Phi, psi and omega in degrees: 000138179279132181283166182299316181299317181293320178296319180296317178294322179295326185275346183306313176299328180287320176300316181294314181300320182295317181291323183291334178290333172293320174304320185289305189279356173286350170300319174291311186303313187274298187295312187272293187293324183271314190262312192269318196292323179298303177299329182293312180296321180298314183290327177294321183287334183250011184292332180244009181206167177286156185294341179274356183290152177280126178257337173225127177232115180238090183063237180281350182273121179233122180261119179285155182300322184286349179268356183303311181302316178288328177295319176299318178298321179297314180300315181300320179295321179294320175298320178294323178302326181276322193262331185293316180304312178295335174296316180299317175301311180300318178298323178287340183255012178244136184292340188231072180297343176302327182293320176297323177293327179292315179297318176297320177300312181293316181296313180298322180297316180295321180294321176301322179290320182293330180302330182293341183275351181280147185200174174061233179255028185277057183283337176296308181299317181294321178295316181295317176300319181294319182295314179294315179299323178293320175298316179296319178297320175295322179295321177298322182287330177303305185292315183300311181297330180296339179284341184302307180284357179268335184247353180224138178285167183306320185285343184260355194289326179299316181292314181296315178300315179296327179293318179302314178295321180296320177296321181296320183291321178293312182297316177295324178294319178296319179296318180297319177299317177296320177293324177296317176302314180302314178295329179286329185247015186299327179296317179292340175272359181074024179251147174282166179295322179293322180294322177297319176298317178302319177296327178295318177300317178299316184299324177298319182292315182294320180298312181301313185289313185298308180282330183296312183297319181294324182285327178297324179299332180284346182272355181297132178077039185301153178278140175243145176250091181090153180078168180265151176301149177292134179247148180303133177083001182297137177076015183284351180286343176238149185295160178301312182291330174294321178294318176299316179300319179294321179295320178293321175300318180300317178296314183295327181288348177249089190302324179290322176296314179300320176298316179298317184295319179293318175303316181293321179304315187288308185285327176294322176301314182296316179301311181301321179295317181298315181295311184291329186257355180304315183296324179291315179301312180291322179300318183287312189283326189252326186247014177053041176070014179270100181296323183296318178286332183277333193301318181296314177298317180300319176298318180294319178295308181297325176299316177301314181299320181303311185283329173294325180293330173302309179297322179295322177297314181294317180301308181296328177297318177291325177295318181296324176297332183270320187240357179102147185297320182297311182295320177300318179295319176301319180297321179294328181286329173296321180291321176301319176302317180297323180295315180302313183296321180292319178300318180295317188269325196235343184284095183227358182211172181300317185297314180291330174293322179295319177300312176299321182295318181296316180295318176300319179298321180300318190265337187303302185295319182295314185292320180289313183296316181289325175299316182291317182293324178296316180297321180299337179287340188264357186279123175293142177303136178088356180233034181304305185292322179300311182291325178285342170293317178294318180299316180293325173303315177292331182275318186239318188292330176258014182282020173274344185296305182294310176301324178293318176301312178303312181299317183297314184295319178297318182291327181277318186262335187076004183252122175288332182290316176299322180295315181294324179295328180300333183291341178305327180301318182292319177299314183293315181296315177298321179294320180296316179296319175301317180299331181266007181268132175265100185295321180299318181294321179297318179297322183280000175091015183255000000 
């Protein structure tokens, strides 16, 4: 029998590999999804027309060019809602989920590189690539997150989850720093600004693939805490969708777990929208929709956020240890509400955007890491990927609510400020539900 000390030593390479995968795929999250894609889609959609021009008209529905980034996010989220749950079921019933992670890693890397080939007014191709890449990134996270309850015991998950996010912020931040240097010296290298941005897309793909494959190899033979290892072909007597339905019924039958999941759906949706649309908001409000003028500042701002988020993740892990994960998460949501109000009222210059960015960095890591570790406490042994498939739907697959709300408000009012303020509804509703959730009862299966 393996002793506790031996098991802990045996799991260290897997803990490192798990954290390093976050380091790898944050190349997509930061450089592509957070910094570049919003301004890039905006620039491609407006290159031959004014920003208020209609690019898609279906009867009474007219999509403005400036609404393209949030509309692409909405489509990607709907596709994830459909595709991620069956992926989670498949991952639980496959003996080697590492292979699924490898496929997602390679595919996402290729898509990041292909984005560099879009140019001119090719906003359709760029939007499709981003949508597919976002779905692949979400699929990658389903399998990745499912390893958390397999490699860490219940008492360690807040710290391990926070460590994973910290690695991600550092890895994504280092790539951003390198790309920022490239943007600053592109003239001296004989490169145009557009060419430098395309190289940044390529770098994100190479980063994800290079570090991702190495980290996945360390996850082979993962440790499980309770339950039997997944075997190939398990559960094949019932269809995937019947299994998903059964899992959802199981969650609904646990009212406290269901309440937590709905709360997470609301506030996570809002957090994702703020991060995904921040670059578009700043480009529109401060730089007059000029992606070339905004890109250097956006890289600097997101780079700052990444490294502040490392400290934020560590800080909130300690706060959670002192007052409990639920209370710490509620505190972070109150700060998010303050950020939304500040962005609506005050973000009109680079300096005010930096202030908002620093505060976002403080709460970003803590809110995401604690939400993930709390959910991992509710997962039945042997159904990690299935439950994290449901979790990822709440995180990404239903993340069409906030972008759709944002898109509608922009289309109706023409105001990005009104649109960003509308997200406050989701933070408040999610916080209220979280406050009313009995986490101990949810862990006990009630």
